[in-house]
DSSP file (Angstrom, degrees, kcal/mol; ACC not computed):
  #  RESIDUE AA STRUCTURE BP1 BP2  ACC     N-H-->O    O-->H-N    N-H-->O    O-->H-N    TCO  KAPPA ALPHA  PHI   PSI    X-CA   Y-CA   Z-CA
    1    1 A L              0   0    0      0, 0.0     2,-0.3     0, 0.0     3,-0.0   0.000 360.0 360.0 360.0 147.2   17.9  130.7   19.8
    2    2 A D    >   -     0   0    0      1,-0.1     3,-1.3     4,-0.1    12,-0.4  -0.678 360.0-127.6 -87.8 142.4   17.5  131.4   16.1
    3    3 A W  T 3  S+     0   0    0     -2,-0.3    12,-3.3     1,-0.3    13,-0.4   0.843 110.9  46.5 -55.9 -37.3   18.7  128.8   13.6
    4    4 A A  T 3  S+     0   0    0     10,-0.2    -1,-0.3     9,-0.1     2,-0.2   0.544  86.1 117.7 -85.7  -6.7   20.8  131.3   11.7
    5    5 A Q    <   -     0   0    0     -3,-1.3     9,-2.4     8,-0.1     2,-0.4  -0.411  68.2-125.2 -66.6 129.5   22.3  132.7   14.9
    6    6 A H  E     -A   13   0A   0      7,-0.3     7,-0.3    -2,-0.2    -1,-0.1  -0.618  20.4-156.1 -73.0 128.6   26.1  132.3   15.1
    7    7 A V  E >>> -A   12   0A   0      5,-2.8     3,-1.9    -2,-0.4     4,-1.6  -0.925   4.1-153.3-109.9 109.2   27.0  130.5   18.3
    8    8 A P  T 345S+     0   0    0      0, 0.0     3,-0.3     0, 0.0    -1,-0.2   0.854  92.5  55.1 -52.5 -42.9   30.6  131.4   19.2
    9    9 A E  T 345S+     0   0    0      1,-0.2    65,-0.2     2,-0.1    66,-0.1   0.710 114.3  42.2 -67.7 -17.0   31.2  128.2   21.2
   10   10 A L  T <45S-     0   0    0     -3,-1.9    -1,-0.2     2,-0.3     3,-0.1   0.641  99.3-136.7 -96.9 -19.8   30.2  126.1   18.1
   11   11 A G  T  <5S+     0   0    0     -4,-1.6     2,-0.3    -3,-0.3    -2,-0.1   0.743  77.0  62.9  69.3  22.6   32.0  128.3   15.6
   12   12 A A  E   <S-A    7   0A   0     -5,-1.0    -5,-2.8    -7,-0.1    -2,-0.3  -0.960  97.9 -70.6-161.6 170.8   29.0  128.1   13.3
   13   13 A A  E  >  -A    6   0A   0     -2,-0.3     4,-2.2    -7,-0.3    -7,-0.3  -0.471  48.3-117.0 -68.9 147.9   25.3  129.0   13.0
   14   14 A L  H  > S+     0   0    0     -9,-2.4     4,-2.5   -12,-0.4     5,-0.2   0.905 113.4  51.9 -54.3 -47.2   23.1  126.9   15.3
   15   15 A G  H  > S+     0   0    0    -12,-3.3     4,-1.5     1,-0.2    -1,-0.2   0.893 109.2  49.4 -60.2 -41.6   21.2  125.3   12.4
   16   16 A R  H  4 S+     0   0    0    -13,-0.4    -1,-0.2     1,-0.2    -2,-0.2   0.919 112.2  48.3 -64.0 -43.3   24.4  124.3   10.6
   17   17 A A  H >< S+     0   0    0     -4,-2.2     3,-1.0     1,-0.2    -2,-0.2   0.904 112.4  48.2 -64.5 -41.1   25.8  122.7   13.8
   18   18 A L  H 3< S+     0   0    0     -4,-2.5    -1,-0.2     1,-0.2    -2,-0.2   0.765 111.6  50.5 -71.5 -24.6   22.6  120.8   14.5
   19   19 A L  T 3< S+     0   0    0     -4,-1.5    -1,-0.2    -5,-0.2    -2,-0.2   0.247  73.9 134.5 -99.2  12.9   22.4  119.5   10.9
   20   20 A E    <   -     0   0    0     -3,-1.0    -3,-0.0    -4,-0.1    -4,-0.0  -0.453  65.5-106.0 -60.9 129.2   25.9  118.2   10.8
   21   21 A P        -     0   0    0      0, 0.0     2,-0.2     0, 0.0    -1,-0.1  -0.210  29.9-110.3 -62.5 147.0   25.6  114.7    9.2
   22   22 A T        -     0   0    0     -3,-0.1     2,-0.2     1,-0.1    -3,-0.0  -0.539  33.3-117.0 -72.0 138.4   26.0  111.6   11.4
   23   23 A R        -     0   0    0     -2,-0.2     2,-0.5     2,-0.0    -1,-0.1  -0.554  21.9-141.6 -75.3 143.0   29.1  109.6   10.7
   24   24 A I        -     0   0    0     -2,-0.2     3,-0.2     1,-0.1     4,-0.2  -0.932  18.3-178.2-107.9 127.9   28.5  106.1    9.4
   25   25 A Y     >  +     0   0    0     -2,-0.5     4,-2.9     1,-0.1     5,-0.2   0.103  43.2 117.6-112.9  20.2   30.9  103.4   10.8
   26   26 A A  H  > S+     0   0    0      1,-0.2     4,-2.4     2,-0.2     5,-0.2   0.923  79.1  44.1 -58.6 -49.7   29.8  100.3    8.9
   27   27 A K  H  > S+     0   0    0      1,-0.2     4,-1.9     2,-0.2    -1,-0.2   0.912 116.4  47.0 -63.6 -42.4   33.0   99.7    7.0
   28   28 A Q  H  > S+     0   0    0      2,-0.2     4,-2.2     1,-0.2    -1,-0.2   0.894 111.1  51.8 -67.2 -39.5   35.1  100.3   10.1
   29   29 A A  H  X S+     0   0    0     -4,-2.9     4,-2.5     1,-0.2    -2,-0.2   0.912 108.9  50.8 -63.6 -42.3   32.9   98.1   12.3
   30   30 A L  H  X S+     0   0    0     -4,-2.4     4,-1.9    -5,-0.2    -1,-0.2   0.887 108.9  51.7 -62.3 -38.5   33.2   95.2    9.8
   31   31 A A  H  X S+     0   0    0     -4,-1.9     4,-1.1     2,-0.2    -1,-0.2   0.907 110.2  48.5 -64.4 -41.4   37.0   95.6    9.8
   32   32 A L  H  X S+     0   0    0     -4,-2.2     4,-2.8     1,-0.2     3,-0.5   0.907 110.0  51.7 -65.0 -41.1   37.0   95.4   13.6
   33   33 A I  H  < S+     0   0    0     -4,-2.5     5,-0.3     1,-0.2    -1,-0.2   0.874 109.0  51.8 -62.3 -36.7   34.8   92.3   13.5
   34   34 A G  H  < S+     0   0    0     -4,-1.9    -1,-0.2    -5,-0.2    -2,-0.2   0.746 119.8  33.5 -71.0 -23.7   37.1   90.7   11.1
   35   35 A E  H  < S+     0   0    0     -4,-1.1     2,-0.3    -3,-0.5    -2,-0.2   0.721 119.9  35.8-105.1 -26.6   40.2   91.3   13.2
   36   36 A F  S  < S-     0   0    0     -4,-2.8     2,-1.6    -5,-0.2    -1,-0.0  -0.775  84.5-100.3-127.7 167.6   39.0   91.1   16.8
   37   37 A E        -     0   0    0     -2,-0.3     2,-0.5    -3,-0.0    68,-0.4  -0.646  46.0-172.1 -87.5  80.5   36.5   89.1   18.9
   38   38 A V        -     0   0    0     -2,-1.6    66,-0.2    -5,-0.3     3,-0.1  -0.653  10.9-169.9 -78.1 121.9   33.8   91.8   19.0
   39   39 A R        -     0   0    0     64,-2.5     2,-0.3    -2,-0.5    65,-0.2   0.783  64.6 -16.6 -84.8 -29.5   31.1   90.7   21.4
   40   40 A A  E     -B  103   0B   0     63,-1.3    63,-3.1     2,-0.0     2,-0.4  -0.972  51.9-145.0-168.1 158.6   28.6   93.4   20.4
   41   41 A L  E     -B  102   0B   0     -2,-0.3     2,-0.4    61,-0.2    61,-0.2  -0.973  11.9-166.0-126.8 145.3   28.1   96.7   18.7
   42   42 A A  E     -B  101   0B   0     59,-2.4    59,-2.8    -2,-0.4     2,-0.6  -0.950  12.5-149.1-136.0 116.7   25.7   99.5   19.7
   43   43 A H  E     -B  100   0B   0     -2,-0.4     2,-1.0    57,-0.2    57,-0.2  -0.739  25.1-134.9 -79.9 122.7   24.8  102.4   17.5
   44   44 A I        +     0   0    0     55,-2.1    51,-0.1    -2,-0.6     2,-0.1  -0.703  48.1 136.7 -91.3 105.0   24.1  105.2   19.9
   45   45 A T    >   -     0   0    0     -2,-1.0     3,-1.0     1,-0.4     7,-0.1  -0.203  62.2 -16.5-119.6-150.5   21.0  107.0   18.8
   46   46 A G  T 3  S+     0   0    0      1,-0.2    -1,-0.4    -2,-0.1    48,-0.2  -0.320 119.5  54.3 -56.3 139.0   18.0  108.3   20.8
   47   47 A G  T 3> S-     0   0    0     46,-1.3     4,-0.9    -3,-0.1    -1,-0.2   0.332 105.0-115.7 111.0  -3.1   18.0  106.7   24.2
   48   48 A G  H <>  -     0   0    0     -3,-1.0     4,-1.4    45,-1.0    -3,-0.3   0.057  43.3 -56.2  69.1-178.0   21.5  107.8   25.1
   49   49 A L  H  > S+     0   0    0     45,-0.6     4,-2.9    42,-0.6     3,-0.3   0.967 132.3  42.9 -64.2 -57.4   24.5  105.7   25.8
   50   50 A E  H  > S+     0   0    0     41,-0.3     4,-2.3     1,-0.2     5,-0.2   0.914 112.7  52.8 -61.0 -44.8   23.3  103.5   28.6
   51   51 A G  H  < S+     0   0    0     -4,-0.9     4,-0.4     1,-0.2    -1,-0.2   0.831 116.6  39.1 -61.6 -33.2   19.9  102.8   27.0
   52   52 A N  H  < S+     0   0    0     -4,-1.4     4,-0.4    -3,-0.3     3,-0.4   0.876 116.0  48.4 -84.9 -40.5   21.5  101.7   23.7
   53   53 A I  H >< S+     0   0    0     -4,-2.9     3,-1.7     1,-0.2     4,-0.4   0.906 104.1  58.6 -70.2 -40.8   24.4   99.7   25.1
   54   54 A V  G >< S+     0   0    0     -4,-2.3     3,-0.9    -5,-0.3    -1,-0.2   0.773  94.6  68.2 -62.4 -23.1   22.5   97.7   27.7
   55   55 A R  G 3  S+     0   0    0     -3,-0.4    -1,-0.3    -4,-0.4    -2,-0.2   0.774 102.6  44.4 -64.5 -25.7   20.3   96.3   24.9
   56   56 A V  G <  S+     0   0    0     -3,-1.7    -1,-0.2    -4,-0.4    -2,-0.2   0.418  95.8  95.9-100.1   1.3   23.3   94.3   23.5
   57   57 A L  S <  S-     0   0    0     -3,-0.9     3,-0.1    -4,-0.4     6,-0.0  -0.626  81.7-104.2 -91.4 150.5   24.5   93.0   26.9
   58   58 A P    >   -     0   0    0      0, 0.0     3,-2.1     0, 0.0    -1,-0.1  -0.313  53.6 -77.3 -67.1 157.1   23.6   89.6   28.2
   59   59 A G  T 3  S+     0   0    0      1,-0.3     3,-0.1    -2,-0.0     0, 0.0  -0.233 119.3  24.1 -54.7 138.7   21.0   89.4   31.0
   60   60 A G  T 3  S+     0   0    0      1,-0.3    -1,-0.3    -3,-0.1     2,-0.2   0.245  94.0 121.8  88.6 -12.8   22.3   90.3   34.4
   61   61 A A    <   -     0   0    0     -3,-2.1    -1,-0.3    -7,-0.1    71,-0.2  -0.569  41.7-167.1 -83.6 147.7   25.1   92.5   33.0
   62   62 A G  E     -C  131   0C   0     69,-2.6    69,-1.8    -2,-0.2     2,-0.4  -0.588  13.6-124.3-120.9-174.1   25.4   96.1   33.9
   63   63 A L  E     -C  130   0C   0     67,-0.3     2,-0.7    -2,-0.2    67,-0.2  -0.993   8.5-163.8-141.9 128.7   27.3   99.1   32.6
   64   64 A D  E     -C  129   0C   0     65,-2.8    65,-1.8    -2,-0.4     2,-0.4  -0.905  20.9-162.4-112.7 100.8   29.7  101.4   34.4
   65   65 A I  E     -C  128   0C   0     -2,-0.7     2,-1.0    63,-0.2    63,-0.3  -0.681  15.3-147.0 -89.1 133.6   30.1  104.5   32.1
   66   66 A D    >   -     0   0    0     61,-3.3     3,-2.1    -2,-0.4     4,-0.2  -0.832  14.3-169.2 -95.6  95.2   33.0  106.9   32.7
   67   67 A W  T 3  S+     0   0    0     -2,-1.0     3,-0.3     1,-0.3    -1,-0.1   0.609  83.2  54.0 -66.2 -12.7   31.3  110.1   31.6
   68   68 A A  T 3  S+     0   0    0      1,-0.2    -1,-0.3    59,-0.1    59,-0.0   0.307  80.2  96.5-100.6   7.6   34.6  112.0   31.6
   69   69 A A  S <  S+     0   0    0     -3,-2.1    57,-0.2    58,-0.2    -1,-0.2   0.674  88.0  30.9 -75.9 -17.6   36.3  109.5   29.2
   70   70 A W  S    S-     0   0    0     -3,-0.3     2,-0.4    -4,-0.2    28,-0.1  -0.960  91.5 -97.5-137.9 154.9   35.7  111.5   26.0
   71   71 A P        -     0   0    0      0, 0.0     2,-0.4     0, 0.0    -3,-0.1  -0.583  40.1-129.2 -74.1 131.2   35.4  115.2   25.2
   72   72 A R        -     0   0    0     -2,-0.4    25,-0.2     1,-0.1     5,-0.1  -0.652  24.2-112.4 -82.7 130.4   31.7  116.2   25.0
   73   73 A H    >>  -     0   0    0     -2,-0.4     3,-1.5    23,-0.4     4,-0.6  -0.377  22.6-125.8 -63.1 139.0   30.8  118.1   21.8
   74   74 A K  H 3> S+     0   0    0      1,-0.3     4,-2.1     2,-0.2     3,-0.5   0.729 102.0  74.8 -62.2 -24.0   29.9  121.7   22.6
   75   75 A I  H 3> S+     0   0    0      1,-0.2     4,-2.5     2,-0.2    -1,-0.3   0.853  92.9  55.4 -58.0 -32.9   26.5  121.4   20.9
   76   76 A F  H <> S+     0   0    0     -3,-1.5     4,-2.5     2,-0.2    -1,-0.2   0.842 105.6  50.3 -71.4 -32.3   25.2  119.4   23.9
   77   77 A D  H  X S+     0   0    0     -4,-0.6     4,-2.9    -3,-0.5     5,-0.3   0.897 110.2  50.6 -68.5 -39.8   26.2  122.2   26.3
   78   78 A V  H  X S+     0   0    0     -4,-2.1     4,-2.7     2,-0.2     5,-0.3   0.943 113.1  45.5 -61.3 -47.6   24.4  124.7   24.1
   79   79 A I  H  X S+     0   0    0     -4,-2.5     4,-2.1     1,-0.2     6,-0.2   0.935 114.8  48.1 -60.3 -47.1   21.2  122.4   24.1
   80   80 A Q  H  X>S+     0   0    0     -4,-2.5     5,-1.9     1,-0.2     4,-1.0   0.928 115.7  42.7 -61.9 -46.7   21.5  121.8   27.8
   81   81 A N  H  <5S+     0   0    0     -4,-2.9     3,-0.3     1,-0.2    -1,-0.2   0.910 115.0  48.8 -68.8 -42.2   22.0  125.5   28.7
   82   82 A A  H  <5S+     0   0    0     -4,-2.7    -1,-0.2    -5,-0.3    -2,-0.2   0.849 120.8  36.9 -66.5 -33.4   19.3  126.8   26.3
   83   83 A G  H  <5S-     0   0    0     -4,-2.1    -1,-0.2    -5,-0.3    -2,-0.2   0.494 102.0-125.7 -98.3  -3.9   16.8  124.3   27.5
   84   84 A G  T  <5 +     0   0    0     -4,-1.0     2,-0.4    -3,-0.3    -3,-0.2   0.919  48.5 173.4  60.9  42.6   17.6  124.2   31.2
   85   85 A I      < -     0   0    0     -5,-1.9    -1,-0.2    -6,-0.2    -2,-0.1  -0.695  31.3-121.5 -92.9 132.8   18.0  120.4   30.9
   86   86 A E     >  -     0   0    0     -2,-0.4     4,-2.0     1,-0.1     3,-0.3  -0.343  23.2-117.2 -67.2 150.9   19.4  118.4   33.9
   87   87 A E  H  > S+     0   0    0      1,-0.2     4,-2.5     2,-0.2     5,-0.2   0.884 113.8  56.5 -58.2 -42.0   22.5  116.3   33.3
   88   88 A E  H  > S+     0   0    0      1,-0.2     4,-1.7     2,-0.2    -1,-0.2   0.891 108.1  48.2 -58.4 -40.5   20.7  113.0   33.9
   89   89 A E  H  > S+     0   0    0     -3,-0.3     4,-1.9     2,-0.2     5,-0.3   0.890 109.0  53.2 -67.8 -40.0   18.2  113.9   31.2
   90   90 A M  H  X S+     0   0    0     -4,-2.0     4,-2.6     1,-0.2    -2,-0.2   0.927 111.3  46.5 -58.9 -45.3   21.0  114.8   28.8
   91   91 A R  H  < S+     0   0    0     -4,-2.5   -42,-0.6     1,-0.2   -41,-0.3   0.835 112.9  49.8 -67.0 -33.2   22.6  111.4   29.4
   92   92 A R  H  < S+     0   0    0     -4,-1.7    -1,-0.2    -5,-0.2    -2,-0.2   0.820 122.5  29.7 -74.5 -31.4   19.3  109.6   29.0
   93   93 A V  H  < S+     0   0    0     -4,-1.9   -46,-1.3   -46,-0.2   -45,-1.0   0.852 112.7  53.3 -99.6 -41.4   18.3  111.2   25.7
   94   94 A F     <  -     0   0    0     -4,-2.6   -45,-0.6    -5,-0.3   -49,-0.1  -0.599  66.2-134.4-105.5 158.6   21.5  112.1   23.8
   95   95 A N    >   -     0   0    0    -47,-0.2     3,-1.6    -2,-0.2    -1,-0.1   0.622  35.0-143.5 -80.7 -13.0   24.6  110.2   22.7
   96   96 A L  T 3  S-     0   0    0      1,-0.3   -23,-0.4    -6,-0.2     3,-0.1   0.762  71.3 -44.8  54.4  29.8   26.8  113.1   23.9
   97   97 A G  T 3  S+     0   0    0      1,-0.3     2,-0.6   -25,-0.2    -1,-0.3   0.406 109.5 117.6 101.5  -1.7   29.1  112.7   21.0
   98   98 A V    <   +     0   0    0     -3,-1.6    -1,-0.3     1,-0.1     3,-0.1  -0.888  32.2 175.1-101.1 119.5   29.5  108.9   21.0
   99   99 A G        +     0   0    0     -2,-0.6   -55,-2.1     1,-0.3     2,-0.4   0.802  64.6  17.4 -93.4 -32.0   28.3  107.4   17.7
  100  100 A L  E     -B   43   0B   0    -57,-0.2     2,-0.5     2,-0.0    -1,-0.3  -0.995  59.3-155.1-146.4 133.8   29.2  103.7   18.1
  101  101 A A  E     -B   42   0B   0    -59,-2.8   -59,-2.4    -2,-0.4     2,-0.5  -0.940   8.5-160.8-109.4 132.0   30.1  101.5   21.0
  102  102 A V  E     -B   41   0B   0     -2,-0.5     2,-0.6   -61,-0.2   -61,-0.2  -0.958   9.0-151.9-112.1 120.5   32.2   98.4   20.4
  103  103 A I  E     +B   40   0B   0    -63,-3.1   -64,-2.5    -2,-0.5   -63,-1.3  -0.842  30.8 148.4-100.8 120.3   32.1   95.8   23.2
  104  104 A V        -     0   0    0     -2,-0.6   -66,-0.1   -66,-0.2     5,-0.1  -0.850  51.3 -75.1-138.8 170.8   35.1   93.6   23.5
  105  105 A S    >>  -     0   0    0    -68,-0.4     4,-0.9    -2,-0.3     3,-0.8  -0.303  43.8-113.6 -65.8 156.8   37.0   91.9   26.3
  106  106 A A  T 34 S+     0   0    0      1,-0.2     4,-0.5     2,-0.2     3,-0.4   0.843 117.2  60.0 -59.5 -33.4   39.2   94.0   28.6
  107  107 A E  T 34 S+     0   0    0      1,-0.2     4,-0.3     2,-0.1    -1,-0.2   0.809 111.3  38.2 -66.8 -29.8   42.2   92.2   27.2
  108  108 A Q  T <> S+     0   0    0     -3,-0.8     4,-2.6     1,-0.1     5,-0.3   0.510  89.4  97.1 -96.6  -6.2   41.4   93.4   23.6
  109  109 A A  H  X S+     0   0    0     -4,-0.9     4,-2.5    -3,-0.4     5,-0.2   0.890  84.5  45.0 -55.7 -48.3   40.2   96.9   24.6
  110  110 A R  H  > S+     0   0    0     -4,-0.5     4,-2.5     1,-0.2    -1,-0.2   0.919 114.7  47.9 -64.8 -43.5   43.4   98.8   23.9
  111  111 A A  H  > S+     0   0    0     -4,-0.3     4,-2.5     2,-0.2    -1,-0.2   0.894 113.7  47.7 -64.9 -39.7   44.1   97.1   20.6
  112  112 A V  H  X S+     0   0    0     -4,-2.6     4,-2.9     2,-0.2    -2,-0.2   0.903 110.7  51.9 -67.5 -40.8   40.6   97.7   19.4
  113  113 A Q  H  X S+     0   0    0     -4,-2.5     4,-2.0    -5,-0.3    -2,-0.2   0.934 112.1  45.9 -59.9 -46.4   40.8  101.3   20.5
  114  114 A D  H  X S+     0   0    0     -4,-2.5     4,-2.2     1,-0.2    -2,-0.2   0.920 114.0  48.4 -63.1 -44.2   44.0  101.8   18.5
  115  115 A A  H  X S+     0   0    0     -4,-2.5     4,-2.5     1,-0.2    -2,-0.2   0.896 109.4  52.9 -64.2 -40.6   42.6  100.0   15.4
  116  116 A A  H  X S+     0   0    0     -4,-2.9     4,-2.2     1,-0.2     6,-0.4   0.902 109.4  49.3 -62.0 -41.2   39.4  102.0   15.5
  117  117 A Q  H  X S+     0   0    0     -4,-2.0     4,-2.5    -5,-0.2     5,-0.3   0.918 112.1  48.1 -63.3 -43.4   41.4  105.2   15.6
  118  118 A D  H  < S+     0   0    0     -4,-2.2    -2,-0.2     1,-0.2    -1,-0.2   0.897 114.2  46.8 -63.5 -40.1   43.5  104.0   12.6
  119  119 A L  H  < S+     0   0    0     -4,-2.5    -2,-0.2     1,-0.2    -1,-0.2   0.842 124.7  28.6 -72.6 -34.6   40.3  103.0   10.7
  120  120 A T  H  < S-     0   0    0     -4,-2.2    -2,-0.2     2,-0.3    -3,-0.2   0.697  91.6-131.4-100.5 -22.7   38.3  106.2   11.3
  121  121 A G  S  < S+     0   0    0     -4,-2.5    -3,-0.1     1,-0.3    -4,-0.1   0.624  76.2 106.7  74.9  12.2   41.0  108.8   11.7
  122  122 A L  S    S-     0   0    0     -6,-0.4    -1,-0.3    -5,-0.3    -2,-0.3  -0.848  81.4 -93.0-119.6 155.5   39.2  109.9   14.8
  123  123 A P        -     0   0    0      0, 0.0     2,-0.4     0, 0.0    -9,-0.1  -0.404  37.1-156.6 -64.9 145.0   40.0  109.5   18.4
  124  124 A A        -     0   0    0    -11,-0.1     2,-0.4    -2,-0.1    -7,-0.1  -0.954   8.9-159.4-121.7 145.7   38.4  106.4   20.1
  125  125 A Y        -     0   0    0     -2,-0.4     2,-0.9   -55,-0.0   -55,-0.1  -0.929  25.3-126.3-129.5 147.1   37.9  106.2   23.8
  126  126 A R        +     0   0    0     -2,-0.4     3,-0.1   -57,-0.2   -16,-0.0  -0.840  41.7 167.3 -87.7 108.0   37.4  103.5   26.4
  127  127 A I        +     0   0    0     -2,-0.9   -61,-3.3     1,-0.1     2,-0.3   0.618  47.7  11.9-105.3 -15.3   34.1  104.8   27.8
  128  128 A A  E     -C   65   0C   0    -63,-0.3     2,-0.4   -59,-0.1   -63,-0.2  -0.979  52.9-134.2-158.3 165.8   32.7  102.0   30.0
  129  129 A T  E     -C   64   0C   0    -65,-1.8   -65,-2.8    -2,-0.3     2,-0.4  -0.995  25.8-128.3-126.4 134.4   33.1   98.7   31.7
  130  130 A V  E     -C   63   0C   0     -2,-0.4   -67,-0.3   -67,-0.2     2,-0.2  -0.681  33.3-165.9 -79.4 133.4   30.6   95.9   31.5
  131  131 A T  E      C   62   0C   0    -69,-1.8   -69,-2.6    -2,-0.4    -1,-0.0  -0.721 360.0 360.0-116.8 166.8   29.8   94.7   35.1
  132  132 A G              0   0    0     -2,-0.2    -1,-0.1   -71,-0.2   -69,-0.0   0.455 360.0 360.0  82.0 360.0   28.0   91.7   36.5
């Protein structure tokens, strides 16, 4: 695909969609830490969701990700289809639209989700459960 090519499913040129700035959640994360018992934070960068989140979990803990819990940004479908990339590889490499994971107790999950939405003005999703 050409950088200047308009991609209908993105509603923009490919280059513009790929260069959309990353959101920074530092202020919102600090507010959550001040209000809740946040056990860990994981900025989801290269290495995908699982690779980044497991780094902040205690030894022996696992992660059960609900891959259908949030809407996947269309740019990832474009990348996957254009490159013929398997789903497992997409999950291993990309954040698939999740920028920050906040790890809290199950009892606080709903309140933290609501507070995160209020702080960012963006939807927040419960995407995984820590196991073990």
